[in-house]
N, C-alpha and C positions, 0 to 999 in steps of 0.2 A: 504494500500500500504506500501511497505517497505521504510525505510528511505534511503536517499542518502546524500552525502557530499555537502555542499554549496561551490561552487568554488570561488576562490579568485578574479577572474576577473568579477564576477557578485555579487556585494555587495548587502546587504539587502536593502539599500536605493535606489540603482539603479533599482533593480527589482520592488520595491514598486512603484517607479515613473512610470515605464512602465505599471505595472498592473493597476494603477489608471488612466493612460491615456487611456488605452484600455477599461476599465470597466466604466469609468466615475463615479467611486465611491471611497470612502475612504477605503484604505486597512488596516485592523487591524492586520493581521499576514501573514507571509510567511514561508512555511516549504518545504524543498526538499522532493520530492516523488521519487518513483522508477525510476532510470535512465534507459533509453532505450539503444539500441545498438549504437546510434549516437546522440541522442538528450537528453535534460534534461527536467524534468517536476517538477514544483513547485505547491504546493497547496496554493491557495490564499483565504483568508477569508475576506469577506466584510460584516460586520454585522453578520447575521445568515446564509448567503449564501456562499458557496464555489465555486471556479473556479479553473481550471487548466491553468497554464501558461506554454506553450511549447516553449522551447528555442532551435533553430536549430543551428548546427555548422556553423562557418563562411563560407561564400560563397567561399573563397579561397580554402577550403578543398573539396568543392563539389559545382560546378557551377550551379547545378540544382535549380530551384526556388521551393524548397520544401515547404516553408511556404505558398506561394500563391497557389500551386497545392493542398495542403491539405485543405486550406480554401474553394476553389471552390468545391473540392470533398465532403466535409462535408455538404456544402450547398445543393449540388445535392442529397446526401444521405438523408438529412432531408426531402426532398420533396418525394423521391421515396422509401426509406427504413426507415420510421420514427421509432425511438426508437431502432434502431439497431447499431447506431454509435453516438459518442458524438456530441452535437451541437457546432457549431463554432460561436462565438459572434463578435470577432474583430481581426484585423490583423495589425501588423507592418511588412510589407513585407521587407522593407529596412533593418530593424534591425534584422529580423528573429525571430519574436515572434508571437505567436498565443494564444488568450484567448479562452478557451474551457469550456464546461460543465464539472464539476467534476463528475466522475463516481466512486461511492463507490463499489469496487469489488475486487476480488482476481484473481490471475492467474489460468488458467485452467491446472491442473496437471493430472487429470484423465479424459479421453475422453470417454463419453458414447454415445450410438447410437443417443439419442436425441440431443446431441451436434453436431454431424455430420449432422443431419437433419436440425438444425438451420443454419449451414454454407451453406448448399445446398439452403435453403429457402432465405437466404440473397443474394446469387448469382443469384437465380432466379428472385428476385425482381429487382436486378440491370440489369439483361438481359432485362427484360421488360421495365425498365426505359430508356434503351439505345436507344429505338426507338422513344423517345419523342423529340420535337423540341429543348428543352434546353440541349440536349446531344451533339448537333452538334459542339459547340465551345469548347468542352473539349479537352485537349491535348492528345497526345499519352502517353501511360504508359511508365514509365522509362524502357529502354531496351526492348521495344516491339519487339516481334518476329512474323512477319506476313508472313514468309516463312521459309522453311527449310534452304534455302541458308543463310538467315539472322542469323538463329540460329548457323550455322557453322561459319559464320563470327565472331559472338560474342565469340564462343568457341576459335577460333584461336587467336582472339585479347586478350582474357584473358590469354591464355597460353603464348603468346608472351610477354605480360606485366610482368607476373611473372618471365619469364626467364630474361628479361631485367633488372629487379630490384632485382634479386636473390642475386647478388654479390657473396659472398663466402658461401652462403647457400647450401652446397653440397648435403645435404639430400633432399632438394627440387628439385635440378637439376636431381639427380638420379631417384627420383620418376617420374618426368615428362618424362625423357628419356626412362626409362626401363619399366614403368608400364602404365602411362597415355597415352602417344602418341600412342603406339601400339593399346591400347583398343579404343582410340578415332578414329583412322583410320578405324578400323574394324566396329565400330558402325555407322560411317558415311556411309561407303559402304553399309552396310545392310539397313540403312534407305533410301538411294537413290534407292536401288533395290526394296524395299517394296513399295515406292511411285510409281515407274514405273509400278510395277505389279498391283497396285490399280488404275492406270490411272490418277494419280495426278502429276501435274507439281511441282517438288520440288523447283524450283527457282521462281515460280510466287507468287506474293503477294496475300494473302487471299482476296477474294472479300469483299467489304464493308458490304454486307448484312450478312456475317458470323462473322463479328467482334462485339465486345461488349466493353463497359466500364467495367473495372475490378479493384479491389483493389490489386495492383500488389504484395505487400508484405503481402499476405493473409495466415493466418494459426492460429492455437490455441496459438502460441507464441504472437500474437497480439490480444488477446481476453481477456476480463474480465468477470468473472462470478459474477452476482449480488446476493444479499442475497436470492432472490426468485428463483435462478437457471438459470435465463435468461442470455443470452450472449450479450455482447456489443463488436463490432469489431472496433479496434482502429488502429492508425498509417496508414494514407492514403496519405502519402506524395509522393508516386510513382504512384498514381491513374491515369487511362486514358484508351485510346483505345488500344486493343490488341486482339490477338487470344485467345478465351476462353480456348483453349487447354493448353496454357501456365499457366494460373492461376490454372487450374485443376491439371496439373502435379506438379507444384511447391507446391501446398497444400499437395500433397501426399508425396513429396520428402523432404520437409523442415526438416533439421536436428534438429531444436530446439524442435520440438514436434513429434517424430516418431510415426507413426500410425500402429496399428496392421493390419494384412492383411484384416481381415473382415471389419474394419473401413475404410480402403482405398477403398475396393470394394463398400461398402455402399455409399461412397462419389462419386466415379466416376459414378456409376450407377444413383445416384440421379441427378447429373449434366447433364448426358447424356439425362435423361428423359425430361429435360428442354430445350434441343437443338434439338427438333424434326425437325425443319426446316433447320438445319445445317447438311446436308446429309453426309458429310465426317468427322464429328466431331470425331466419334469413331476411324476411320481409322487413322486420324491425331494423335490422342492421343496415339494410340498403337505404331506407327512408330517413333514418336518424343519423347516419354517418356524416352527412354534410353539416348538420346542426352541432354535432360533437366537434367537428372541425372548426366551426365558428366559435364555439366555446373555447377551443384551444387558442384561437387568435386573441381572445381577451385574456386568457391565462398568461400568454406571452407578455402582455402589457402590464402584468402585476408589478413589474419593476418600476412603474411610475408611482406606485403607492408607497408613501414614506414608511409605513410600518412594515411592509413586505421587504423593503430594502434594509430596514433595521434587522430583520431576521437573517438576511443574507450576510450582513456584517457580523452578526452573532456567530454564524457558522464558519466565518473565516474569509469572506470575500475581501479581496484587496484591490479591487478596481475602482475607478472613478465612476460616480453615478451617472453623469450626463452621457458619456459614450455608451454605457450599457443601455440606457433608455432608447437611444437612437438605434442601436443594434437590434433591440427587441421589436421596435416599431417596424424595422425593415423585415424582420422575420415574420411578424404578423401579417404584413402586406403580402409577402410571398405566399404564405399559407392560405390567405383569403383568396388569392388568385387560383390556387390549386383546387379548393373545394367549392368554388363558385359554380362549377358545372356538375353539381351533385356528386355521385360516387365516381364520376369520371370513367365509367365503363368497366371498372375492375371488379364490380359486384354485379354479375349477370342476373 
């Protein structure tokens, strides 16, 4: 893993005390590991064994119970998808710390067909596990989308928030007014029409039998490749019940790890094969995919939000804010162009 800076508000001694409390063992060394988008990871050595200590941002920045959600998720995954996610050993939910299995691995930079198949297999095992009795008390995924109407509500909410906090960011306002809003209106109209044509109620919540537990922030950006080539899927703090269409669309759309068209098709076809009892899965994916793409355009613009940038700084970002905002605006514009023509033919 790559090195990261030790932050001044988390001293070596304080982290050591937390790690010793969670592990019940003497800590011999602490080293910052690769920072995530919102959290920090430290490598903790106890004798000959290493652990990962995950430090979540203060709850004031994000009221979601991310540490507790990830702890429950990893315990569930250990039972139903063993060896495909880190094991969780102990939690300090109040302080926002999680002691995890240390995974020696590297980021996935080149995606091969076998990697896509591993991701499909992981989701398939999770779909199967979702029918078990221990799945019932799991929470909803962060920003779950169980209907087309909820997806539109989230779209409009994100757009409104960006406008409200834009201040004097004229480039952002111009993009939202001149490019995003017209495209969003057209895509929403087309999705509603497609749903009606398919006989689907756009506003009705998805029936429970078609829902599944999903690793909400799922993609190769949150994957480690072990020395033997096997994949470990990490960062499950947004885990929970959702429409499997959302995790499928998000996997294909996530801007951190763009997928080639053949890899996207391999993925959605693989997931679809595991949704045989979900008769409207493919129809929902095709008509909602562009709207999830529009949602990603707005997520890319989160860097314009002061509190979101504060979270990046917490996690170790060391770039200047203004260039990052302009870069994200460029990426949002590019993605909007790609999804403006629906599913662009790759979903027959």
